[in-house]
FIDONU-244446 format. One record per residue (C-alpha): residue number from 1; residue in one letter; x, y, z. Coordinates in steps of 0.05 Angstrom, whole numbers, plus 5000, padded with zeros to 4 digits. Layout:
BEGIN
<atom NUM; "A"; <X; Y; Z>>
...
END
This chain:
BEGIN
<atom 1; "M"; <4999; 5000; 5001>>
<atom 2; "T"; <5026; 5070; 4984>>
<atom 3; "E"; <5048; 5111; 5043>>
<atom 4; "I"; <5006; 5171; 5059>>
<atom 5; "K"; <5037; 5238; 5064>>
<atom 6; "Y"; <5068; 5253; 5132>>
<atom 7; "D"; <5116; 5310; 5143>>
<atom 8; "A"; <5165; 5283; 5191>>
<atom 9; "P"; <5221; 5329; 5216>>
<atom 10; "T"; <5288; 5325; 5179>>
<atom 11; "K"; <5334; 5367; 5217>>
<atom 12; "V"; <5402; 5335; 5239>>
<atom 13; "Q"; <5437; 5374; 5297>>
<atom 14; "D"; <5466; 5369; 5363>>
<atom 15; "L"; <5423; 5391; 5420>>
<atom 16; "N"; <5436; 5433; 5482>>
<atom 17; "I"; <5394; 5395; 5533>>
<atom 18; "L"; <5377; 5430; 5600>>
<atom 19; "N"; <5323; 5376; 5614>>
<atom 20; "T"; <5283; 5324; 5576>>
<atom 21; "Y"; <5215; 5354; 5596>>
<atom 22; "E"; <5233; 5414; 5553>>
<atom 23; "L"; <5250; 5367; 5496>>
<atom 24; "E"; <5177; 5342; 5498>>
<atom 25; "A"; <5151; 5409; 5490>>
<atom 26; "L"; <5200; 5428; 5435>>
<atom 27; "A"; <5185; 5365; 5397>>
<atom 28; "G"; <5109; 5384; 5396>>
<atom 29; "E"; <5125; 5442; 5356>>
<atom 30; "V"; <5158; 5404; 5298>>
<atom 31; "V"; <5125; 5334; 5296>>
<atom 32; "P"; <5056; 5332; 5262>>
<atom 33; "K"; <5002; 5330; 5314>>
<atom 34; "A"; <4975; 5260; 5303>>
<atom 35; "G"; <5048; 5231; 5307>>
<atom 36; "Y"; <5067; 5277; 5368>>
<atom 37; "D"; <5003; 5254; 5405>>
<atom 38; "Y"; <5017; 5181; 5389>>
<atom 39; "I"; <5085; 5186; 5421>>
<atom 40; "A"; <5071; 5230; 5479>>
<atom 41; "G"; <5001; 5206; 5498>>
<atom 42; "G"; <4976; 5153; 5548>>
<atom 43; "S"; <4910; 5114; 5556>>
<atom 44; "G"; <4847; 5139; 5590>>
<atom 45; "D"; <4852; 5199; 5635>>
<atom 46; "E"; <4933; 5190; 5630>>
<atom 47; "F"; <4933; 5181; 5706>>
<atom 48; "T"; <4984; 5128; 5697>>
<atom 49; "L"; <5022; 5167; 5649>>
<atom 50; "S"; <5028; 5223; 5703>>
<atom 51; "R"; <5041; 5176; 5758>>
<atom 52; "N"; <5100; 5149; 5722>>
<atom 53; "I"; <5135; 5219; 5731>>
<atom 54; "T"; <5106; 5238; 5799>>
<atom 55; "S"; <5121; 5171; 5834>>
<atom 56; "W"; <5194; 5185; 5832>>
<atom 57; "N"; <5181; 5235; 5887>>
<atom 58; "K"; <5161; 5185; 5934>>
<atom 59; "K"; <5233; 5167; 5946>>
<atom 60; "G"; <5292; 5210; 5961>>
<atom 61; "I"; <5369; 5204; 5951>>
<atom 62; "V"; <5409; 5227; 6012>>
<atom 63; "P"; <5467; 5270; 5996>>
<atom 64; "R"; <5531; 5242; 6024>>
<atom 65; "M"; <5597; 5278; 6045>>
<atom 66; "L"; <5669; 5257; 6052>>
<atom 67; "A"; <5658; 5199; 6007>>
<atom 68; "D"; <5725; 5202; 5967>>
<atom 69; "V"; <5688; 5204; 5904>>
<atom 70; "E"; <5711; 5236; 5838>>
<atom 71; "H"; <5695; 5223; 5764>>
<atom 72; "P"; <5641; 5168; 5780>>
<atom 73; "D"; <5646; 5106; 5739>>
<atom 74; "T"; <5578; 5089; 5701>>
<atom 75; "K"; <5604; 5023; 5668>>
<atom 76; "T"; <5561; 4962; 5682>>
<atom 77; "T"; <5545; 4894; 5651>>
<atom 78; "I"; <5483; 4856; 5632>>
<atom 79; "L"; <5482; 4787; 5605>>
<atom 80; "D"; <5546; 4787; 5565>>
<atom 81; "H"; <5547; 4860; 5548>>
<atom 82; "E"; <5596; 4909; 5576>>
<atom 83; "L"; <5564; 4978; 5576>>
<atom 84; "K"; <5592; 5045; 5591>>
<atom 85; "V"; <5526; 5067; 5618>>
<atom 86; "P"; <5470; 5029; 5657>>
<atom 87; "F"; <5417; 5053; 5606>>
<atom 88; "I"; <5393; 5027; 5539>>
<atom 89; "M"; <5342; 5045; 5486>>
<atom 90; "A"; <5273; 5018; 5501>>
<atom 91; "P"; <5233; 4987; 5445>>
<atom 92; "I"; <5185; 5035; 5416>>
<atom 93; "A"; <5146; 5030; 5350>>
<atom 94; "A"; <5145; 5075; 5290>>
<atom 95; "H"; <5206; 5126; 5301>>
<atom 96; "G"; <5188; 5149; 5232>>
<atom 97; "L"; <5134; 5192; 5267>>
<atom 98; "A"; <5190; 5232; 5298>>
<atom 99; "H"; <5239; 5239; 5241>>
<atom 100; "E"; <5246; 5218; 5168>>
<atom 101; "S"; <5306; 5175; 5186>>
<atom 102; "K"; <5262; 5128; 5225>>
<atom 103; "E"; <5297; 5075; 5267>>
<atom 104; "A"; <5360; 5079; 5225>>
<atom 105; "G"; <5369; 5151; 5255>>
<atom 106; "T"; <5361; 5125; 5326>>
<atom 107; "A"; <5409; 5068; 5311>>
<atom 108; "R"; <5462; 5113; 5287>>
<atom 109; "G"; <5455; 5162; 5347>>
<atom 110; "I"; <5464; 5103; 5391>>
<atom 111; "S"; <5522; 5073; 5354>>
<atom 112; "E"; <5556; 5141; 5356>>
<atom 113; "F"; <5548; 5146; 5430>>
<atom 114; "G"; <5571; 5076; 5438>>
<atom 115; "G"; <5569; 5028; 5499>>
<atom 116; "S"; <5495; 5019; 5502>>
<atom 117; "I"; <5440; 4974; 5468>>
<atom 118; "M"; <5385; 4988; 5419>>
<atom 119; "S"; <5319; 4950; 5429>>
<atom 120; "I"; <5287; 4942; 5357>>
<atom 121; "S"; <5213; 4936; 5358>>
<atom 122; "A"; <5176; 4889; 5314>>
<atom 123; "Y"; <5132; 4950; 5298>>
<atom 124; "S"; <5192; 4986; 5270>>
<atom 125; "G"; <5179; 5027; 5206>>
<atom 126; "A"; <5250; 5012; 5181>>
<atom 127; "K"; <5276; 4945; 5155>>
<atom 128; "F"; <5329; 4906; 5193>>
<atom 129; "E"; <5383; 4923; 5145>>
<atom 130; "E"; <5368; 4997; 5149>>
<atom 131; "I"; <5374; 4994; 5223>>
<atom 132; "D"; <5439; 4951; 5220>>
<atom 133; "E"; <5470; 5005; 5174>>
<atom 134; "G"; <5458; 5056; 5230>>
<atom 135; "L"; <5478; 5011; 5285>>
<atom 136; "K"; <5549; 4996; 5252>>
<atom 137; "G"; <5557; 4932; 5297>>
<atom 138; "N"; <5530; 4962; 5361>>
<atom 139; "A"; <5491; 4913; 5404>>
<atom 140; "R"; <5416; 4902; 5391>>
<atom 141; "W"; <5359; 4867; 5425>>
<atom 142; "F"; <5296; 4847; 5388>>
<atom 143; "Q"; <5224; 4859; 5416>>
<atom 144; "I"; <5169; 4818; 5388>>
<atom 145; "Y"; <5095; 4825; 5386>>
<atom 146; "M"; <5077; 4752; 5370>>
<atom 147; "S"; <5036; 4729; 5310>>
<atom 148; "K"; <4978; 4679; 5320>>
<atom 149; "D"; <5021; 4631; 5275>>
<atom 150; "D"; <5082; 4605; 5311>>
<atom 151; "E"; <5116; 4589; 5243>>
<atom 152; "L"; <5112; 4662; 5226>>
<atom 153; "N"; <5140; 4677; 5297>>
<atom 154; "K"; <5201; 4629; 5281>>
<atom 155; "N"; <5212; 4666; 5216>>
<atom 156; "I"; <5214; 4731; 5248>>
<atom 157; "I"; <5261; 4709; 5304>>
<atom 158; "D"; <5306; 4675; 5253>>
<atom 159; "E"; <5312; 4740; 5218>>
<atom 160; "A"; <5327; 4778; 5282>>
<atom 161; "K"; <5382; 4727; 5301>>
<atom 162; "A"; <5412; 4735; 5234>>
<atom 163; "D"; <5409; 4809; 5240>>
<atom 164; "G"; <5450; 4802; 5303>>
<atom 165; "A"; <5402; 4805; 5360>>
<atom 166; "T"; <5429; 4779; 5426>>
<atom 167; "A"; <5364; 4775; 5467>>
<atom 168; "I"; <5290; 4774; 5455>>
<atom 169; "I"; <5238; 4820; 5490>>
<atom 170; "L"; <5168; 4790; 5495>>
<atom 171; "T"; <5121; 4849; 5505>>
<atom 172; "A"; <5066; 4815; 5543>>
<atom 173; "D"; <5025; 4875; 5569>>
<atom 174; "A"; <4996; 4895; 5499>>
<atom 175; "T"; <4949; 4842; 5475>>
<atom 176; "I"; <4900; 4896; 5459>>
<atom 177; "S"; <4911; 4972; 5453>>
<atom 178; "G"; <4899; 5015; 5515>>
<atom 179; "N"; <4841; 5065; 5511>>
<atom 180; "R"; <4882; 5119; 5479>>
<atom 181; "H"; <4839; 5182; 5469>>
<atom 182; "R"; <4888; 5223; 5436>>
<atom 183; "D"; <4895; 5172; 5377>>
<atom 184; "D"; <4819; 5163; 5374>>
<atom 185; "R"; <4807; 5239; 5369>>
<atom 186; "N"; <4862; 5246; 5314>>
<atom 187; "Q"; <4835; 5183; 5279>>
<atom 188; "F"; <4908; 5161; 5281>>
<atom 189; "V"; <4933; 5111; 5228>>
<atom 190; "Y"; <5005; 5092; 5212>>
<atom 191; "P"; <5027; 5134; 5152>>
<atom 192; "F"; <5081; 5083; 5134>>
<atom 193; "G"; <5088; 5004; 5135>>
<atom 194; "M"; <5121; 4958; 5185>>
<atom 195; "P"; <5165; 4915; 5143>>
<atom 196; "I"; <5186; 4867; 5202>>
<atom 197; "V"; <5114; 4845; 5217>>
<atom 198; "S"; <5082; 4858; 5149>>
<atom 199; "R"; <5085; 4783; 5139>>
<atom 200; "Y"; <5028; 4771; 5185>>
<atom 201; "L"; <4989; 4836; 5176>>
<atom 202; "K"; <4932; 4839; 5125>>
<atom 203; "G"; <4969; 4894; 5091>>
<atom 204; "D"; <5036; 4926; 5111>>
<atom 205; "A"; <5006; 4973; 5166>>
<atom 206; "T"; <5003; 5034; 5124>>
<atom 207; "N"; <4933; 5067; 5139>>
<atom 208; "M"; <4920; 5020; 5197>>
<atom 209; "S"; <4903; 5039; 5270>>
<atom 210; "L"; <4937; 5008; 5327>>
<atom 211; "N"; <4871; 4973; 5344>>
<atom 212; "N"; <4875; 4937; 5278>>
<atom 213; "I"; <4947; 4918; 5284>>
<atom 214; "Y"; <4936; 4888; 5353>>
<atom 215; "A"; <4875; 4851; 5330>>
<atom 216; "Q"; <4920; 4814; 5280>>
<atom 217; "S"; <4973; 4798; 5332>>
<atom 218; "K"; <4968; 4744; 5385>>
<atom 219; "Q"; <4926; 4766; 5442>>
<atom 220; "K"; <4927; 4703; 5487>>
<atom 221; "I"; <4995; 4706; 5514>>
<atom 222; "S"; <5015; 4655; 5570>>
<atom 223; "I"; <5077; 4623; 5601>>
<atom 224; "R"; <5077; 4573; 5542>>
<atom 225; "D"; <5098; 4631; 5497>>
<atom 226; "V"; <5159; 4645; 5543>>
<atom 227; "R"; <5179; 4574; 5538>>
<atom 228; "F"; <5170; 4574; 5461>>
<atom 229; "L"; <5212; 4638; 5451>>
<atom 230; "A"; <5267; 4613; 5500>>
<atom 231; "E"; <5271; 4543; 5468>>
<atom 232; "Y"; <5266; 4564; 5397>>
<atom 233; "S"; <5310; 4626; 5396>>
<atom 234; "D"; <5363; 4595; 5442>>
<atom 235; "L"; <5372; 4668; 5466>>
<atom 236; "P"; <5358; 4702; 5532>>
<atom 237; "V"; <5285; 4721; 5537>>
<atom 238; "F"; <5259; 4782; 5572>>
<atom 239; "V"; <5186; 4789; 5594>>
<atom 240; "K"; <5167; 4860; 5588>>
<atom 241; "G"; <5107; 4892; 5620>>
<atom 242; "V"; <5116; 4860; 5687>>
<atom 243; "Q"; <5079; 4898; 5744>>
<atom 244; "A"; <5066; 4845; 5796>>
<atom 245; "P"; <5116; 4800; 5833>>
<atom 246; "E"; <5072; 4740; 5818>>
<atom 247; "D"; <5080; 4751; 5744>>
<atom 248; "A"; <5156; 4760; 5751>>
<atom 249; "L"; <5162; 4692; 5787>>
<atom 250; "A"; <5116; 4657; 5732>>
<atom 251; "A"; <5158; 4684; 5678>>
<atom 252; "I"; <5225; 4659; 5711>>
<atom 253; "G"; <5191; 4593; 5722>>
<atom 254; "A"; <5176; 4589; 5647>>
<atom 255; "G"; <5250; 4603; 5627>>
<atom 256; "A"; <5255; 4677; 5624>>
<atom 257; "A"; <5326; 4701; 5630>>
<atom 258; "G"; <5303; 4769; 5651>>
<atom 259; "I"; <5246; 4812; 5677>>
<atom 260; "W"; <5227; 4882; 5648>>
<atom 261; "V"; <5188; 4923; 5692>>
<atom 262; "S"; <5144; 4969; 5655>>
<atom 263; "N"; <5075; 4995; 5647>>
<atom 264; "H"; <5083; 5012; 5574>>
<atom 265; "G"; <5095; 5085; 5589>>
<atom 266; "G"; <5023; 5093; 5616>>
<atom 267; "R"; <4996; 5072; 5547>>
<atom 268; "Q"; <4957; 5010; 5568>>
<atom 269; "L"; <4919; 5001; 5633>>
<atom 270; "D"; <4903; 5070; 5659>>
<atom 271; "G"; <4894; 5075; 5733>>
<atom 272; "A"; <4954; 5026; 5746>>
<atom 273; "P"; <5008; 5049; 5791>>
<atom 274; "G"; <5069; 5085; 5768>>
<atom 275; "S"; <5121; 5035; 5743>>
<atom 276; "F"; <5171; 5059; 5795>>
<atom 277; "E"; <5121; 5041; 5851>>
<atom 278; "T"; <5120; 4970; 5833>>
<atom 279; "L"; <5196; 4960; 5819>>
<atom 280; "Q"; <5221; 4947; 5895>>
<atom 281; "E"; <5168; 4892; 5908>>
<atom 282; "I"; <5184; 4856; 5842>>
<atom 283; "A"; <5260; 4861; 5855>>
<atom 284; "N"; <5250; 4832; 5926>>
<atom 285; "A"; <5212; 4773; 5895>>
<atom 286; "V"; <5265; 4762; 5842>>
<atom 287; "Q"; <5324; 4763; 5890>>
<atom 288; "G"; <5375; 4773; 5835>>
<atom 289; "R"; <5359; 4707; 5800>>
<atom 290; "V"; <5354; 4741; 5735>>
<atom 291; "P"; <5370; 4814; 5715>>
<atom 292; "I"; <5315; 4866; 5718>>
<atom 293; "V"; <5306; 4923; 5664>>
<atom 294; "F"; <5262; 4980; 5682>>
<atom 295; "D"; <5226; 5034; 5642>>
<atom 296; "S"; <5170; 5082; 5643>>
<atom 297; "G"; <5175; 5155; 5664>>
<atom 298; "V"; <5252; 5163; 5664>>
<atom 299; "R"; <5269; 5236; 5650>>
<atom 300; "R"; <5328; 5251; 5696>>
<atom 301; "G"; <5393; 5222; 5721>>
<atom 302; "E"; <5359; 5219; 5789>>
<atom 303; "H"; <5307; 5173; 5763>>
<atom 304; "I"; <5360; 5124; 5734>>
<atom 305; "F"; <5396; 5127; 5802>>
<atom 306; "K"; <5330; 5114; 5839>>
<atom 307; "A"; <5312; 5056; 5794>>
<atom 308; "L"; <5380; 5024; 5804>>
<atom 309; "A"; <5376; 5034; 5879>>
<atom 310; "S"; <5309; 4999; 5879>>
<atom 311; "G"; <5328; 4937; 5847>>
<atom 312; "A"; <5337; 4949; 5770>>
<atom 313; "D"; <5402; 4927; 5736>>
<atom 314; "I"; <5390; 4965; 5673>>
<atom 315; "V"; <5344; 5027; 5656>>
<atom 316; "A"; <5313; 5035; 5587>>
<atom 317; "I"; <5298; 5102; 5557>>
<atom 318; "G"; <5237; 5115; 5513>>
<atom 319; "R"; <5203; 5178; 5497>>
<atom 320; "P"; <5263; 5228; 5510>>
<atom 321; "V"; <5302; 5192; 5456>>
<atom 322; "L"; <5247; 5198; 5407>>
<atom 323; "F"; <5238; 5273; 5424>>
<atom 324; "G"; <5315; 5281; 5413>>
<atom 325; "L"; <5308; 5246; 5349>>
<atom 326; "A"; <5251; 5293; 5328>>
<atom 327; "L"; <5293; 5356; 5343>>
<atom 328; "G"; <5361; 5332; 5318>>
<atom 329; "G"; <5360; 5264; 5283>>
<atom 330; "W"; <5415; 5219; 5299>>
<atom 331; "K"; <5456; 5277; 5332>>
<atom 332; "G"; <5396; 5292; 5375>>
<atom 333; "V"; <5394; 5217; 5398>>
<atom 334; "R"; <5466; 5220; 5415>>
<atom 335; "S"; <5455; 5284; 5453>>
<atom 336; "V"; <5399; 5253; 5495>>
<atom 337; "F"; <5444; 5194; 5514>>
<atom 338; "E"; <5502; 5243; 5530>>
<atom 339; "Y"; <5454; 5283; 5573>>
<atom 340; "F"; <5435; 5224; 5615>>
<atom 341; "E"; <5508; 5204; 5624>>
<atom 342; "T"; <5527; 5270; 5647>>
<atom 343; "D"; <5464; 5278; 5691>>
<atom 344; "L"; <5474; 5210; 5725>>
<atom 345; "K"; <5548; 5223; 5738>>
<atom 346; "R"; <5527; 5288; 5773>>
<atom 347; "V"; <5479; 5251; 5816>>
<atom 348; "M"; <5527; 5196; 5833>>
<atom 349; "Q"; <5579; 5248; 5854>>
<atom 350; "L"; <5530; 5284; 5902>>
<atom 351; "A"; <5506; 5219; 5930>>
<atom 352; "G"; <5576; 5193; 5944>>
<atom 353; "T"; <5575; 5133; 5896>>
<atom 354; "Q"; <5637; 5119; 5855>>
<atom 355; "T"; <5608; 5057; 5820>>
<atom 356; "I"; <5541; 5031; 5795>>
<atom 357; "E"; <5548; 4975; 5845>>
<atom 358; "Q"; <5549; 5029; 5900>>
<atom 359; "V"; <5488; 5060; 5871>>
<atom 360; "K"; <5452; 4991; 5874>>
<atom 361; "D"; <5470; 4988; 5947>>
<atom 362; "T"; <5443; 5057; 5963>>
<atom 363; "K"; <5385; 5061; 6009>>
<atom 364; "L"; <5333; 5111; 5987>>
<atom 365; "V"; <5290; 5146; 6038>>
<atom 366; "D"; <5214; 5153; 6039>>
<atom 367; "I"; <5187; 5221; 6028>>
<atom 368; "D"; <5115; 5240; 6051>>
END
């Protein structure tokens, strides 16, 4: 199907970032309204979207003195990856809504930054080979929205592995679309195709709504799907969307190699708690048996610090990266990663923590 006209931003430039909240407002000035609302919006009253941000203020970081800290070291590892920072790119669909370079632009920005991981969404608007050209050998994980046909799932996994994916992310919290009023008001449809999953869509996704696409994907997700992905892919499988300790334990029992704590950025079940509010209890249940990735509402270095101190091993960044892409293309993406690196180091210095392991050992305080 022919792509419909969509005037995505085209500018490529470095960004001077004071904070990522301002990036969101600035991106709203250059991204077409329907695309911007799709990226920035949440479900229902957007209570959970808001709660993802405000819940950070329920915990505080105590400043520490005389800690003999200088030039904090942000290096860490997850699975077999050595990273220069404890944060990666979260899987997000349709980067082409933010910039004409689509996921290839995001990939190049991450590659130019170096030392992190790109999570590639099955709902990408770019092909694997286009993303690979931008990544230039940088590490990547692949996030799958499963087809109802396991033979097609096998084909997609084979292609992701051939592309170099070193882990599979099963998004399990999006079996149907959340009640996204902004998209409904805009009568939003994707202005371009989704080449990775086009093999199981009736069409290539151009002119399709999210409801239409989800309806053609697998809704009935269970622990059997975790086993299937782990056994067939022979790669570590993260189960993404976990908000309850019971689900984390069930996923591990089914063969998950990692738990991904997320509420889909407040885009699914409105009225759910902020993702950060569920992290500590899940980490207590997991007890270090597998690594934990955390996302939803991350906007500052303090947020990364608090997530690590509450049980996350790695933090995934979502919307701020797409806003950076919108404002500066691949250079904007690199700028966002550099901002978070600098901001995290500042927080680590003021909190008296030299290493990421010391951050993880930090005790946060409750704030009324």
